[in-house]
Steps between C-alpha positions, in 0.01 A plus 500: 500500500279794487542799264791334316521504118652188348511499118334181354844396352682532837564203724479587869548219752520697813216669711745741662430802282380831634198696397532732197787298345491425124668199341525518119526231225741220484619560854548194736491532873592192696356392830690649787574836329348798680383831328374803690222749427464718199778349299529477115677195348548510138500244220735199493611509867573211725492501882640200676387381836693679772503833310337799680369812362371785703224761449486750206769321296521531122658195324535549129498234225744207485620471865575192693500518886658207676476364845667721761439815324323764707361812333375759751218749432512755234770337288519534112648199306563599145480254203715192510693567818708185602505358862693210615511315830789250480865617518635158386230374263515150378224277373345302790491196261881518462635212724798710621274770629179317585547486874553868515130542424367256758392805699474880432828594660615591147231778466640852549214758574486829309328819628365792298401763757203744496460727204813382302500482116680228286544623139434281199751215465658562829671192675481462885745224628405274795518654850491865386293759682383784298432783734173721555428721197830392322496477117690238308541630142398303197761228426685553822635207706457507878778298640485641854259684721370831360458790745168671552442769241799399291497497113691191400650478145713271299642151525609439753268757652632814671325785680492784228275739705198527719131527444184629678207311608320620188772354279677838391867538540642698802784749482663548828645831616761358749289277722151617409257479214152609413308326222416755235188308397330410830690710760601222737839573673776251566816479702822314418736371769745223542212242523354614154195691407160539678216743492482770766149359584672167573748663719231697687291180561807309632581788734137505627460117534432377851828304515677821470300709761 
């Protein structure tokens, strides 16, 4: 691994870490975990084999990433976010449940899409998909898929607003909003919210010409 910083008190057992990534003290990364380029993984984190982290991801202190979790590029994971990957968890050493764990059919994947943010202490249940640039508030519980650009609050989590790619809240005038901070414009329709740039790129894509 070239141009990777690993703190002397971290234990990294995978070679699949991209250039520019930093891993801090008391973090343990198992074989089979994948971490992209230019990431920052804080102290006291644990990455299980089968967890995948994209490029430019920030993972704050005290996070545990389990097999089946995919974190796409540009995601922010606040301190002590909780992920799970088993809908009906039992100890594999319990005789009544042992055979369920003979293979990995019990494992339910979870996806955190590009640019999303997960606030401190948020909980993301198995199989949930957090959409692009969505924001899960601190302490919120994501029990079902979170739409792109949505602000999820509470327990169980409910959409309580919309956010820009820069993270600032959006105020819609009927179906349109312009971010007061960065100027990016958005359109809301029956399918949810998307930036006007995304709409334009879809209209100009070869499949639509």
